[in-house]
C-alpha positions as CSV (number, residue, x, y, z in Angstrom):
1,M,-15.3,-22.2,30.7
2,N,-18.3,-20.2,29.3
3,K,-19.2,-19.6,25.7
4,D,-17.2,-16.4,25.4
5,G,-14.1,-18.3,26.5
6,W,-14.7,-20.9,23.8
7,S,-15.6,-18.3,21.2
8,G,-12.3,-16.5,21.9
9,L,-10.3,-19.6,21.5
10,V,-12.1,-20.5,18.2
11,L,-11.5,-17.0,17.0
12,L,-7.8,-17.3,17.9
13,A,-7.6,-20.5,16.0
14,L,-9.3,-18.9,13.0
15,A,-6.9,-16.0,13.1
16,G,-3.9,-18.4,13.2
17,A,-5.3,-20.4,10.2
18,Y,-6.0,-17.2,8.3
19,Y,-2.4,-16.0,9.0
20,V,-0.9,-19.2,7.8
21,A,-3.2,-19.2,4.7
22,T,-2.0,-15.6,3.8
23,G,1.5,-17.0,3.4
24,S,0.5,-18.4,0.1
25,I,-0.2,-15.0,-1.4
26,A,2.4,-14.4,-4.2
27,N,4.7,-11.4,-4.1
28,S,4.3,-8.9,-6.9
29,T,6.8,-6.8,-8.7
30,L,4.4,-3.8,-8.0
31,E,4.3,-4.2,-4.3
32,D,5.2,-1.4,-1.9
33,E,6.8,-1.5,1.6
34,V,3.8,-3.3,3.0
35,G,3.5,-5.9,0.3
36,A,0.6,-7.9,-0.9
37,I,0.3,-9.8,2.4
38,G,0.6,-6.7,4.6
39,L,-3.1,-6.1,4.9
40,P,-4.1,-9.7,5.3
41,H,-1.5,-10.2,8.1
42,A,-2.7,-7.0,9.8
43,L,-6.3,-8.4,9.6
44,A,-5.1,-11.7,11.1
45,V,-3.5,-9.8,14.0
46,V,-6.6,-7.7,14.6
47,L,-8.7,-10.9,14.6
48,A,-6.4,-12.5,17.1
49,L,-6.5,-9.4,19.4
50,I,-10.3,-9.6,19.2
51,G,-10.2,-13.3,20.0
52,I,-8.0,-12.6,23.0
53,A,-10.3,-9.9,24.3
54,I,-13.3,-12.1,24.0
55,F,-11.4,-15.0,25.7
56,L,-10.4,-12.7,28.6
57,R,-14.0,-11.3,28.9
58,G,-15.1,-14.9,29.1
59,L,-12.7,-15.6,31.9
60,R,-13.7,-12.5,33.8
61,A,-17.4,-13.3,33.3
62,G,-16.8,-16.8,34.6
63,R,-15.7,-15.4,38.0
64,A,-18.5,-12.9,38.2
65,P,-21.8,-13.9,39.9
66,A,-24.5,-15.1,37.5
67,D,-26.9,-12.5,36.2
68,P,-30.5,-13.6,36.6
69,H,-31.6,-11.7,33.5
70,D,-29.0,-13.6,31.4
71,E,-31.3,-16.5,30.8
72,E,-34.1,-14.2,29.6
73,D,-31.7,-12.5,27.1
74,A,-30.5,-15.9,25.8
75,D,-34.0,-16.7,24.5
76,V,-33.8,-13.5,22.3
77,R,-30.3,-13.7,21.0
78,L,-30.6,-16.6,18.5
79,P,-33.7,-15.2,16.7
80,R,-32.1,-11.7,16.7
81,A,-28.9,-13.1,15.3
82,L,-30.8,-15.1,12.6
83,G,-32.6,-11.8,11.7
84,F,-29.3,-10.1,11.1
85,L,-28.1,-13.1,9.1
86,A,-31.2,-12.8,7.0
87,F,-30.4,-9.2,6.3
88,G,-26.9,-10.1,5.1
89,A,-28.3,-12.9,2.9
90,V,-30.9,-10.6,1.3
91,Y,-28.2,-8.0,0.8
92,V,-26.0,-10.5,-1.1
93,L,-28.9,-11.6,-3.2
94,I,-30.1,-8.2,-4.3
95,L,-26.7,-6.6,-4.7
96,P,-26.1,-7.8,-8.3
97,F,-29.6,-6.6,-9.4
98,A,-30.1,-3.4,-7.4
99,G,-26.5,-2.3,-7.1
100,Y,-24.4,-1.1,-4.2
101,L,-26.1,2.3,-3.5
102,V,-29.6,0.9,-3.4
103,S,-28.6,-2.3,-1.6
104,V,-26.7,-0.5,1.1
105,A,-29.5,2.0,1.6
106,L,-32.1,-0.8,2.0
107,L,-29.8,-2.6,4.4
108,I,-29.2,0.5,6.6
109,G,-32.9,1.3,6.6
110,A,-34.0,-2.3,7.3
111,V,-31.5,-2.7,10.2
112,A,-32.5,0.6,11.7
113,L,-36.2,-0.4,11.7
114,Y,-35.3,-3.9,12.9
115,E,-33.5,-2.3,15.9
116,G,-36.6,-0.3,16.7
117,A,-36.0,3.1,15.1
118,P,-39.1,5.2,14.9
119,R,-40.8,5.1,11.5
120,R,-40.2,8.7,10.5
121,W,-38.4,10.5,7.7
122,T,-35.1,10.2,9.5
123,V,-34.8,6.4,8.7
124,P,-34.8,6.8,4.9
125,A,-32.7,10.0,5.2
126,A,-30.1,8.2,7.2
127,A,-30.2,5.1,4.9
128,I,-29.7,7.2,1.8
129,G,-27.1,9.4,3.4
130,G,-25.2,6.4,4.8
131,A,-25.2,4.7,1.4
132,I,-23.9,7.8,-0.3
133,L,-21.2,8.1,2.4
134,Y,-20.1,4.5,2.0
135,W,-20.1,4.8,-1.8
136,A,-18.0,8.0,-1.6
137,V,-15.5,6.3,0.8
138,F,-15.1,3.1,-1.2
139,V,-15.5,4.4,-4.8
140,K,-14.1,7.9,-4.7
141,L,-11.7,7.9,-1.8
142,L,-10.3,4.3,-1.9
143,G,-10.9,3.6,-5.6
144,V,-12.8,0.3,-5.0
145,N,-15.5,0.1,-7.7
146,Q,-18.8,-1.2,-6.5
147,P,-21.5,-2.9,-8.6
148,A,-24.0,-0.6,-10.3
149,G,-26.5,-3.6,-10.6
150,T,-28.4,-4.7,-13.7
151,L,-31.3,-2.5,-12.7
152,F,-29.2,0.7,-13.1
153,A,-26.5,-0.5,-15.5
154,G,-27.4,2.1,-18.1
155,L,-27.3,5.0,-15.7
156,F,-23.8,4.4,-14.3
157,S,-21.9,3.1,-17.3
C-alpha cells in the first residue's frame, strides 16, 4: 500500500477517535435541533469521507504505472510543506500582537508570494481584501469575535 492509502487509514482512525471524543460534550438547555455535538459530529463525518477518498485514491494510484517525475516531486514536497507549516506558526505567534485583520492579510500575502505570485500591487490588494472578507464573514456574518491584537487594542475597543 502506498502513502496515500496509509494516510487515508490514519485519517479514518482520527475521524473515529474525534467522533468518540465528541460524545463527551455536555448537552445544554439552550441547544437547538442540531445540539452542541451536531457540528463536531458533522466535522467527524467530513473527515472520515476525506479519509476514504484519500484511501481510495491510494488504492487507485497503486494500480497505475509509476510516474517517472514522482521522485523529482518528492524532493520538493517536504521543504514546501515545512514552509507552509512555518507560515502557520508565524501566524499563531503574531496573532495576539497584530490582531486578526493584519495577521490574515500578512498570511495571505506571504502565501501568495511563496507560491510564486508576481510582486505587483495585486498581492497586497488581494491580501487586504481577503482579510477584510474573512473578518466580515466571521465577525459580522457569523458573530465570531476575532482578536484585535495588543498593537491595535485601542482602535477596536
